[in-house]
C-alpha positions in Angstrom: 13.0 54.2 -44.3 15.3 51.3 -44.5 15.5 48.3 -42.2 18.3 45.8 -41.7 18.6 42.8 -39.4 22.1 42.4 -38.0 23.1 39.0 -36.4 26.3 38.7 -34.4 27.9 35.5 -33.3 30.2 32.6 -34.2 30.0 30.2 -37.1 27.0 32.0 -38.5 27.7 31.5 -42.2 28.1 27.8 -41.9 25.3 27.4 -39.3 22.3 29.6 -38.7 22.4 31.4 -42.0 21.4 28.2 -43.8 18.1 28.2 -41.9 17.0 31.6 -43.2 14.9 31.8 -46.4 16.5 35.1 -47.3 20.3 35.3 -48.0 22.4 37.8 -46.1 23.7 40.6 -48.3 26.9 41.3 -46.3 29.1 39.4 -43.9 31.7 41.2 -41.7 33.8 40.7 -38.6 33.2 42.8 -35.5 36.0 44.5 -33.5 36.0 41.6 -31.1 36.3 38.9 -33.8 32.7 37.8 -34.0 30.9 37.3 -37.3 28.3 39.8 -38.4 25.6 39.0 -40.9 23.3 41.6 -42.4 19.9 41.0 -44.0 17.7 43.4 -45.9 14.4 43.5 -44.2 12.4 46.5 -45.5 12.5 49.6 -47.6 9.4 51.7 -47.1 8.0 55.2 -47.4 5.5 54.9 -44.5 5.4 53.5 -41.0 2.6 51.1 -41.9 4.5 49.8 -45.0 7.6 49.4 -42.8 5.8 47.3 -40.2 4.2 45.1 -42.8 7.5 44.4 -44.5 9.1 43.6 -41.2 6.3 41.2 -40.4 6.6 39.6 -43.8 10.4 39.1 -43.3 9.8 37.5 -39.9 7.2 35.2 -41.4 9.4 34.2 -44.3 12.4 33.6 -42.0 10.7 32.1 -38.9 12.8 28.9 -39.1 16.0 30.8 -39.1 14.9 33.0 -36.2 13.8 30.0 -34.2 17.2 28.4 -34.9 18.9 31.5 -33.6 17.0 31.2 -30.4 18.0 27.6 -30.1 21.6 28.3 -30.8 22.4 30.9 -28.1 26.0 29.7 -27.9 26.4 30.8 -31.5 24.1 33.8 -31.8 24.9 36.6 -29.4 22.7 39.4 -30.8 20.0 40.0 -33.2 19.3 43.7 -33.8 16.8 45.3 -36.2 18.2 48.7 -37.3 15.6 51.2 -38.7 17.2 53.9 -40.8 15.2 57.0 -41.1 16.0 59.6 -43.7 15.4 63.1 -42.5 13.9 65.8 -44.8 14.4 69.6 -44.5 11.6 70.4 -42.0 9.8 67.2 -40.9 11.1 63.8 -40.2 9.4 60.5 -40.9 8.2 58.4 -38.0 8.4 54.7 -37.4 5.7 53.2 -35.2 5.4 49.5 -34.4 2.0 48.0 -33.4 1.6 45.5 -30.6 1.7 42.6 -32.9 5.0 43.5 -34.4 6.5 44.3 -30.9 5.3 40.8 -29.8 6.9 39.2 -32.8 10.3 41.0 -32.2 10.2 40.0 -28.5 9.4 36.4 -29.3 12.7 36.1 -31.1 14.7 38.3 -28.8 15.3 41.0 -31.5 16.4 44.4 -30.2 15.6 47.5 -32.2 17.8 50.5 -32.9 17.1 53.7 -34.9 19.6 55.5 -37.1 18.9 58.9 -38.6 20.4 60.0 -41.9 20.3 63.4 -43.6 18.6 63.1 -47.0 20.4 66.1 -48.4 24.0 67.2 -48.0 
């Protein structure tokens, strides 16, 4: 499973990104002209490992996440996308415990799930 934080807004590279401990790996522009920044959050083989890596990312980047909350005129959206690779018969699951859900809610981070085929 892979996990990416996407931030959408204006003046992100010059503003809020400087408050994050981690650097974004990609910057883009949305269809409506807003900036998009993408941060690697996790790469895990189990739901437990995924949750721990997300919690670690939040702890390391708390200052940036607080800044994003304080700059709502610049930051329009923070979304955590969890990419699940499907195998032939069974799929992996992603489960978030109460602590992680509370952490995501504290910073106004939405969650989306993307499924990818692991074989052509």
